[in-house]
C-alpha positions in Angstrom: 8.6 -33.0 3.0 7.7 -31.4 -0.1 9.2 -32.4 -3.6 11.3 -29.8 -5.4 8.3 -29.1 -8.0 6.0 -28.1 -5.1 8.7 -26.2 -3.5 9.6 -24.1 -6.6 6.1 -23.4 -7.5 5.5 -22.3 -4.2 8.7 -19.9 -4.3 7.7 -18.6 -7.6 4.4 -17.6 -6.0 6.1 -16.1 -3.0 8.4 -13.9 -5.3 5.3 -12.7 -7.2 3.4 -12.1 -4.1 6.4 -9.8 -3.0 7.9 -8.6 -6.3 7.5 -4.9 -5.4 9.6 -5.4 -2.0 12.3 -7.5 -3.6 12.6 -4.7 -6.4 12.4 -1.6 -4.4 15.1 -2.9 -1.6 17.4 -4.3 -4.6 16.8 -0.9 -6.6 17.8 1.4 -3.6 20.8 -0.5 -2.5 22.1 -1.0 -6.4 25.1 1.0 -7.0 27.8 1.3 -10.1 29.9 -1.2 -8.4 26.8 -4.0 -7.6 24.2 -3.4 -10.4 20.4 -3.9 -9.5 20.3 -7.2 -11.6 23.4 -8.8 -9.7 22.1 -7.7 -6.2 18.3 -8.9 -7.2 20.0 -12.1 -8.3 21.7 -12.4 -5.1 18.5 -11.4 -3.2 16.5 -14.2 -5.0 19.2 -16.9 -4.2 19.0 -15.8 -0.7 15.0 -16.1 -0.6 15.3 -19.5 -2.6 17.7 -20.9 -0.1 15.7 -19.6 2.9 12.3 -20.2 2.0 12.2 -23.9 2.9 13.0 -22.8 6.4 10.8 -19.7 6.9 9.3 -20.6 10.4 6.1 -17.8 10.2 7.7 -16.1 13.2 6.5 -12.6 11.4 4.6 -12.3 8.3 6.1 -13.3 4.7 6.4 -9.7 3.6 8.7 -9.0 6.8 10.5 -12.0 6.1 11.2 -11.0 2.5 12.3 -7.4 3.6 14.8 -9.0 6.1 16.4 -11.3 3.5 16.6 -8.8 0.8 17.9 -6.0 3.2 20.3 -8.7 4.8 21.4 -9.6 1.2 21.9 -6.1 0.1 23.9 -4.9 2.8 26.2 -8.2 2.8 26.8 -7.2 -1.0 27.6 -3.7 0.0 29.9 -4.7 2.8 31.7 -7.0 0.7 32.4 -4.4 -1.8 32.7 -1.7 0.9 36.0 -0.1 -0.5 34.4 0.3 -4.1 31.0 1.6 -3.0 29.9 4.8 -5.0 26.4 5.7 -5.1 24.4 5.9 -8.1 24.4 9.2 -10.1 21.2 10.3 -11.1 21.9 9.8 -14.6 22.6 6.4 -14.1 19.1 5.7 -13.3 16.7 3.8 -15.8 14.2 6.2 -17.5 11.0 6.0 -16.2 8.1 6.5 -18.8 4.9 7.7 -17.4 1.6 7.6 -19.5 0.9 11.1 -19.7 2.0 14.6 -18.8 -0.2 14.8 -15.8 2.4 12.4 -14.3 5.1 14.7 -14.5 4.3 15.9 -10.9 4.4 12.5 -9.6 7.9 11.8 -11.5 9.4 14.8 -10.1 8.4 13.7 -6.6 9.5 10.2 -7.2 12.8 11.8 -8.4 13.3 13.8 -5.4 12.5 11.1 -3.3 15.0 8.4 -4.7 17.5 11.1 -4.7 17.3 11.8 -0.9 16.7 8.1 -0.1 19.8 7.3 -1.8 22.0 9.7 0.2 20.9 7.9 3.6 23.2 5.1 5.2 22.2 1.6 4.2 20.4 0.9 7.7 18.4 4.2 7.6 17.6 3.4 3.9 16.1 -0.2 5.1 14.2 1.6 7.8 12.6 4.3 5.3 12.0 1.8 2.7 10.1 -0.4 5.1 8.2 2.6 6.8 7.1 3.8 3.2 5.7 0.4 2.5 3.5 0.6 5.8 5.3 -2.2 7.7 4.3 -1.8 11.4 7.3 -0.5 13.8 7.3 -3.8 15.6 7.6 -5.7 12.4 10.5 -3.2 11.4 12.2 -3.8 14.4 12.0 -7.7 14.4 13.3 -7.6 10.9 16.4 -5.2 11.7 17.1 -6.8 15.0 16.8 -3.6 17.0 14.3 -2.2 19.7 11.0 -0.8 18.6 11.8 2.6 20.2 14.7 2.8 18.4 12.9 2.0 15.1 10.5 5.1 16.2 13.3 7.5 16.8 15.5 6.6 13.9 12.5 7.0 11.5 11.5 10.3 13.4 15.4 11.8 12.6 15.1 10.4 9.0 12.0 12.1 8.1 13.2 15.4 9.9 16.4 15.1 7.7 14.4 14.6 4.6 11.9 17.2 5.4 14.5 19.9 5.8 15.4 19.4 2.2 14.0 21.1 -0.8 10.4 20.2 -1.0 8.8 19.6 -4.3 
């Protein structure tokens, strides 16, 4: 059994390896009632508690997704009567390095606005798909069959593409 110092260092390294996943999942599930920092802290606590028992049945990144999404969904369910989506005005301001990035900024803003309108399960699926997680890993993480992942993602992508494109 590793000591607490080794465990803490190992955990900190894992968080650094997967900080993009943790950030993006928590960011897209954050609401006015469940702010980003609160939901991120809950996700980090869940990851910390579960990391010792991670059995490597799936990739580490898939496990991080699963823990973060489940933590976010639990937090949202706990506060479901109070849930409201973030308005675009409540988003943190993203500073880009130069004006050439304005097109990218507009595309990211459009994508954010579309993703925030999805239900929590669809939001989880599309976030993992955007991160190139294989369908089998998404299915394992979400606890649904692979074919269900494929058909739901197809419907989500159709729904997104039918909206105003930039």
